[in-house]
VMD Tcl script that builds the backbone (N, CA, C; Angstrom):
set m [mol new atoms 249]
animate dup $m
set s [atomselect $m all]
$s set {name element resname resid chain x y z} {
  {N N UNK 1 A -11.621 -21.410 -1.545}
  {CA C UNK 1 A -12.031 -20.460 -1.736}
  {C C UNK 1 A -12.527 -19.570 -2.383}
  {N N UNK 2 A -12.419 -18.094 -1.424}
  {CA C UNK 2 A -13.202 -17.111 -2.171}
  {C C UNK 2 A -11.860 -15.893 -2.308}
  {N N UNK 3 A -12.114 -15.383 -3.167}
  {CA C UNK 3 A -11.065 -14.168 -3.598}
  {C C UNK 3 A -10.695 -13.347 -2.402}
  {N N UNK 4 A -12.294 -13.143 -1.655}
  {CA C UNK 4 A -11.763 -12.227 -0.605}
  {C C UNK 4 A -10.806 -13.297 0.747}
  {N N UNK 5 A -10.824 -14.525 0.919}
  {CA C UNK 5 A -9.838 -15.107 1.863}
  {C C UNK 5 A -8.147 -15.403 1.069}
  {N N UNK 6 A -8.246 -15.392 0.205}
  {CA C UNK 6 A -6.836 -15.514 -0.466}
  {C C UNK 6 A -6.205 -14.018 -0.465}
  {N N UNK 7 A -7.185 -13.294 -0.981}
  {CA C UNK 7 A -6.623 -11.935 -0.427}
  {C C UNK 7 A -6.345 -12.261 0.729}
  {N N UNK 8 A -6.594 -12.557 1.636}
  {CA C UNK 8 A -6.967 -12.117 3.216}
  {C C UNK 8 A -5.412 -13.077 3.586}
  {N N UNK 9 A -5.535 -13.935 2.947}
  {CA C UNK 9 A -3.963 -14.976 2.874}
  {C C UNK 9 A -2.832 -14.529 2.559}
  {N N UNK 10 A -2.299 -13.710 1.273}
  {CA C UNK 10 A -1.940 -13.071 1.025}
  {C C UNK 10 A -1.448 -11.948 1.685}
  {N N UNK 11 A -2.015 -11.180 2.599}
  {CA C UNK 11 A -1.700 -9.881 3.142}
  {C C UNK 11 A -1.021 -10.728 4.451}
  {N N UNK 12 A -1.466 -12.384 5.406}
  {CA C UNK 12 A -0.719 -12.745 5.796}
  {C C UNK 12 A -0.121 -13.056 5.564}
  {N N UNK 13 A 0.764 -13.508 4.822}
  {CA C UNK 13 A 1.776 -14.318 4.719}
  {C C UNK 13 A 2.275 -12.920 4.286}
  {N N UNK 14 A 2.812 -11.864 3.131}
  {CA C UNK 14 A 3.304 -11.289 3.366}
  {C C UNK 14 A 3.848 -9.729 4.013}
  {N N UNK 15 A 2.837 -9.463 4.672}
  {CA C UNK 15 A 3.228 -8.936 5.856}
  {C C UNK 15 A 3.086 -9.143 6.709}
  {N N UNK 16 A 4.175 -10.339 7.639}
  {CA C UNK 16 A 4.161 -11.301 7.723}
  {C C UNK 16 A 2.825 -10.810 9.679}
  {N N UNK 17 A 2.000 -10.937 9.373}
  {CA C UNK 17 A 0.894 -10.141 10.233}
  {C C UNK 17 A 0.630 -12.070 11.295}
  {N N UNK 18 A 1.430 -12.515 11.306}
  {CA C UNK 18 A 0.952 -13.998 12.195}
  {C C UNK 18 A -0.566 -14.652 12.786}
  {N N UNK 19 A -1.292 -14.454 11.466}
  {CA C UNK 19 A -2.742 -15.248 11.802}
  {C C UNK 19 A -3.395 -13.839 12.057}
  {N N UNK 20 A -3.221 -12.650 12.126}
  {CA C UNK 20 A -4.260 -11.389 12.182}
  {C C UNK 20 A -5.339 -11.370 11.212}
  {N N UNK 21 A -4.590 -11.571 9.762}
  {CA C UNK 21 A -5.486 -11.130 8.793}
  {C C UNK 21 A -6.387 -11.899 8.559}
  {N N UNK 22 A -7.202 -12.928 9.375}
  {CA C UNK 22 A -8.181 -14.212 9.034}
  {C C UNK 22 A -9.445 -13.599 10.207}
  {N N UNK 23 A -9.062 -12.352 10.789}
  {CA C UNK 23 A -10.251 -11.672 11.060}
  {C C UNK 23 A -10.740 -10.375 10.647}
  {N N UNK 24 A -10.294 -10.249 9.480}
  {CA C UNK 24 A -10.322 -8.558 9.083}
  {C C UNK 24 A -11.469 -9.742 7.947}
  {N N UNK 25 A -12.186 -7.926 7.895}
  {CA C UNK 25 A -13.757 -8.304 7.282}
  {C C UNK 25 A -13.172 -7.444 5.633}
  {N N UNK 26 A -14.360 -7.114 5.053}
  {CA C UNK 26 A -13.712 -6.342 4.130}
  {C C UNK 26 A -13.830 -5.013 4.360}
  {N N UNK 27 A -14.515 -5.130 5.048}
  {CA C UNK 27 A -14.566 -3.232 5.719}
  {C C UNK 27 A -13.136 -3.023 6.147}
  {N N UNK 28 A -12.191 -3.991 6.818}
  {CA C UNK 28 A -11.467 -3.675 7.441}
  {C C UNK 28 A -10.393 -2.707 6.641}
  {N N UNK 29 A -9.846 -1.443 7.314}
  {CA C UNK 29 A -8.926 -0.422 6.178}
  {C C UNK 29 A -7.653 -0.955 6.906}
  {N N UNK 30 A -7.253 -0.709 5.479}
  {CA C UNK 30 A -5.282 -1.162 4.880}
  {C C UNK 30 A -4.207 -0.133 4.986}
  {N N UNK 31 A -5.074 0.815 4.655}
  {CA C UNK 31 A -3.037 1.916 3.745}
  {C C UNK 31 A -3.405 2.607 4.837}
  {N N UNK 32 A -2.821 3.274 5.839}
  {CA C UNK 32 A -3.002 4.044 6.243}
  {C C UNK 32 A -2.936 3.374 8.024}
  {N N UNK 33 A -3.851 2.509 8.456}
  {CA C UNK 33 A -4.079 2.140 10.137}
  {C C UNK 33 A -3.159 0.605 9.315}
  {N N UNK 34 A -3.034 0.097 7.831}
  {CA C UNK 34 A -2.357 -1.332 9.259}
  {C C UNK 34 A -0.341 -1.136 8.885}
  {N N UNK 35 A -0.205 -0.271 10.423}
  {CA C UNK 35 A 1.126 -0.287 10.429}
  {C C UNK 35 A 2.144 -0.897 8.938}
  {N N UNK 36 A 1.640 -3.022 9.170}
  {CA C UNK 36 A 2.855 -3.161 7.890}
  {C C UNK 36 A 2.387 -2.651 7.071}
  {N N UNK 37 A 1.809 -1.738 6.739}
  {CA C UNK 37 A 1.519 -1.696 5.062}
  {C C UNK 37 A 1.609 0.160 4.890}
  {N N UNK 38 A 3.619 0.122 4.539}
  {CA C UNK 38 A 3.172 1.069 4.034}
  {C C UNK 38 A 3.907 0.823 2.832}
  {N N UNK 39 A 4.760 2.065 2.029}
  {CA C UNK 39 A 4.474 2.748 0.475}
  {C C UNK 39 A 5.579 1.190 0.331}
  {N N UNK 40 A 7.179 0.642 0.784}
  {CA C UNK 40 A 7.358 -0.264 1.166}
  {C C UNK 40 A 6.949 -1.274 0.487}
  {N N UNK 41 A 6.105 -1.432 1.325}
  {CA C UNK 41 A 5.536 -2.963 1.496}
  {C C UNK 41 A 3.931 -3.047 0.565}
  {N N UNK 42 A 3.602 -2.458 -0.624}
  {CA C UNK 42 A 2.812 -2.496 -1.018}
  {C C UNK 42 A 3.576 -3.004 -2.253}
  {N N UNK 43 A 4.901 -2.251 -2.475}
  {CA C UNK 43 A 5.310 -3.030 -3.178}
  {C C UNK 43 A 5.919 -4.893 -3.647}
  {N N UNK 44 A 5.568 -5.657 -2.711}
  {CA C UNK 44 A 6.052 -6.999 -1.861}
  {C C UNK 44 A 4.676 -7.474 -2.280}
  {N N UNK 45 A 3.490 -6.612 -1.565}
  {CA C UNK 45 A 2.179 -6.534 -1.839}
  {C C UNK 45 A 1.278 -7.474 -3.131}
  {N N UNK 46 A 1.789 -6.030 -4.337}
  {CA C UNK 46 A 1.763 -5.998 -5.501}
  {C C UNK 46 A 2.297 -7.814 -6.485}
  {N N UNK 47 A 3.631 -8.459 -6.000}
  {CA C UNK 47 A 3.956 -9.251 -7.165}
  {C C UNK 47 A 3.560 -10.160 -5.856}
  {N N UNK 48 A 3.376 -10.011 -4.611}
  {CA C UNK 48 A 2.803 -11.572 -4.182}
  {C C UNK 48 A 0.469 -11.431 -4.236}
  {N N UNK 49 A 0.253 -10.806 -5.104}
  {CA C UNK 49 A -0.855 -11.147 -5.975}
  {C C UNK 49 A -0.337 -11.677 -7.740}
  {N N UNK 50 A -0.094 -10.535 -7.317}
  {CA C UNK 50 A 0.071 -10.795 -9.136}
  {C C UNK 50 A 0.445 -12.842 -8.674}
  {N N UNK 51 A 1.068 -12.468 -8.352}
  {CA C UNK 51 A 2.100 -14.153 -8.267}
  {C C UNK 51 A 0.864 -14.994 -8.150}
  {N N UNK 52 A 0.386 -15.500 -6.570}
  {CA C UNK 52 A -0.058 -16.133 -6.733}
  {C C UNK 52 A -2.649 -15.810 -7.644}
  {N N UNK 53 A -2.456 -14.528 -7.842}
  {CA C UNK 53 A -4.150 -14.775 -8.777}
  {C C UNK 53 A -3.508 -14.785 -10.496}
  {N N UNK 54 A -1.913 -15.287 -10.666}
  {CA C UNK 54 A -1.805 -14.963 -12.119}
  {C C UNK 54 A -2.000 -14.001 -12.671}
  {N N UNK 55 A -2.094 -13.187 -12.877}
  {CA C UNK 55 A -2.578 -11.207 -12.891}
  {C C UNK 55 A -1.771 -10.409 -12.971}
  {N N UNK 56 A -1.793 -9.198 -13.883}
  {CA C UNK 56 A -0.666 -7.942 -13.674}
  {C C UNK 56 A -1.464 -7.507 -13.008}
  {N N UNK 57 A -0.664 -5.817 -11.795}
  {CA C UNK 57 A -1.206 -4.963 -11.688}
  {C C UNK 57 A -0.957 -3.641 -12.441}
  {N N UNK 58 A -1.497 -2.918 -13.156}
  {CA C UNK 58 A -1.045 -1.533 -13.694}
  {C C UNK 58 A -0.583 -1.039 -12.451}
  {N N UNK 59 A 0.453 0.495 -13.265}
  {CA C UNK 59 A 1.263 1.532 -12.099}
  {C C UNK 59 A -0.358 2.019 -11.519}
  {N N UNK 60 A -1.129 2.110 -12.394}
  {CA C UNK 60 A -1.822 3.101 -12.722}
  {C C UNK 60 A -3.460 2.726 -11.094}
  {N N UNK 61 A -3.100 0.993 -11.384}
  {CA C UNK 61 A -4.030 0.538 -10.165}
  {C C UNK 61 A -3.831 0.563 -8.820}
  {N N UNK 62 A -2.273 0.356 -8.685}
  {CA C UNK 62 A -1.644 0.797 -7.019}
  {C C UNK 62 A -1.876 2.406 -6.851}
  {N N UNK 63 A -3.101 2.399 -5.594}
  {CA C UNK 63 A -3.405 3.374 -5.735}
  {C C UNK 63 A -4.201 3.633 -4.105}
  {N N UNK 64 A -4.060 4.894 -3.368}
  {CA C UNK 64 A -4.929 5.156 -2.159}
  {C C UNK 64 A -6.384 3.958 -1.975}
  {N N UNK 65 A -6.854 4.488 -3.223}
  {CA C UNK 65 A -8.878 3.446 -3.404}
  {C C UNK 65 A -8.580 2.223 -3.446}
  {N N UNK 66 A -7.254 1.937 -4.276}
  {CA C UNK 66 A -7.226 0.631 -3.963}
  {C C UNK 66 A -6.253 -0.363 -2.798}
  {N N UNK 67 A -5.506 0.075 -2.642}
  {CA C UNK 67 A -5.633 -0.341 -0.722}
  {C C UNK 67 A -6.736 0.304 0.071}
  {N N UNK 68 A -7.412 0.879 -0.069}
  {CA C UNK 68 A -8.149 1.364 1.320}
  {C C UNK 68 A -8.733 0.720 2.158}
  {N N UNK 69 A -8.788 -0.552 1.883}
  {CA C UNK 69 A -9.580 -1.293 3.106}
  {C C UNK 69 A -9.271 -2.839 1.796}
  {N N UNK 70 A -9.497 -4.176 3.044}
  {CA C UNK 70 A -9.587 -5.470 2.162}
  {C C UNK 70 A -10.651 -5.963 0.959}
  {N N UNK 71 A -11.698 -5.455 1.644}
  {CA C UNK 71 A -12.816 -5.473 0.194}
  {C C UNK 71 A -12.362 -4.814 -1.049}
  {N N UNK 72 A -11.874 -3.135 -1.164}
  {CA C UNK 72 A -11.523 -2.660 -2.153}
  {C C UNK 72 A -10.094 -3.531 -2.993}
  {N N UNK 73 A -9.202 -3.944 -2.259}
  {CA C UNK 73 A -8.631 -4.879 -2.726}
  {C C UNK 73 A -9.158 -6.345 -3.454}
  {N N UNK 74 A -9.361 -6.393 -2.402}
  {CA C UNK 74 A -10.334 -7.352 -3.594}
  {C C UNK 74 A -10.693 -7.687 -4.636}
  {N N UNK 75 A -11.445 -6.151 -4.355}
  {CA C UNK 75 A -12.234 -5.931 -5.967}
  {C C UNK 75 A -11.424 -5.332 -6.688}
  {N N UNK 76 A -9.953 -5.135 -6.671}
  {CA C UNK 76 A -9.378 -4.967 -8.286}
  {C C UNK 76 A -8.889 -6.554 -8.233}
  {N N UNK 77 A -8.090 -7.478 -7.454}
  {CA C UNK 77 A -8.009 -8.624 -8.281}
  {C C UNK 77 A -9.385 -9.137 -8.170}
  {N N UNK 78 A -10.152 -9.331 -8.382}
  {CA C UNK 78 A -11.485 -9.655 -8.970}
  {C C UNK 78 A -11.300 -8.766 -10.324}
  {N N UNK 79 A -11.106 -7.784 -10.509}
  {CA C UNK 79 A -11.602 -6.777 -11.602}
  {C C UNK 79 A -9.885 -7.061 -12.765}
  {N N UNK 80 A -9.116 -7.539 -12.289}
  {CA C UNK 80 A -7.871 -8.228 -13.542}
  {C C UNK 80 A -8.179 -9.873 -13.426}
  {N N UNK 81 A -9.330 -10.732 -12.563}
  {CA C UNK 81 A -9.260 -11.839 -12.223}
  {C C UNK 81 A -9.856 -11.859 -13.749}
  {N N UNK 82 A -11.277 -10.794 -14.331}
  {CA C UNK 82 A -12.300 -10.981 -15.327}
  {C C UNK 82 A -11.651 -11.001 -16.354}
  {N N UNK 83 A -10.844 -9.517 -16.336}
  {CA C UNK 83 A -9.947 -10.350 -17.777}
  {C C UNK 83 A -9.141 -11.169 -18.522}
}
mol reanalyze $m
mol bondsrecalc $m
mol representation Tube
mol addrep $m
């Protein structure tokens, strides 16, 4: 499974999207568009991504740009995996 597919699975599970995330693409907007993703949900999503991928996401990485789209979030995960 690719990183973006894994990220979509984490989004679906963590935000209880009922399978909707399967149809997301890299350009699917998240924060500000996806009602289930609010500032409180970001905390749980970060924890789920860290656990799923075995990465650490720094506070500085938690910003609107990183959570703007599925592609941006996947890019963040890929950067952390590369370290």
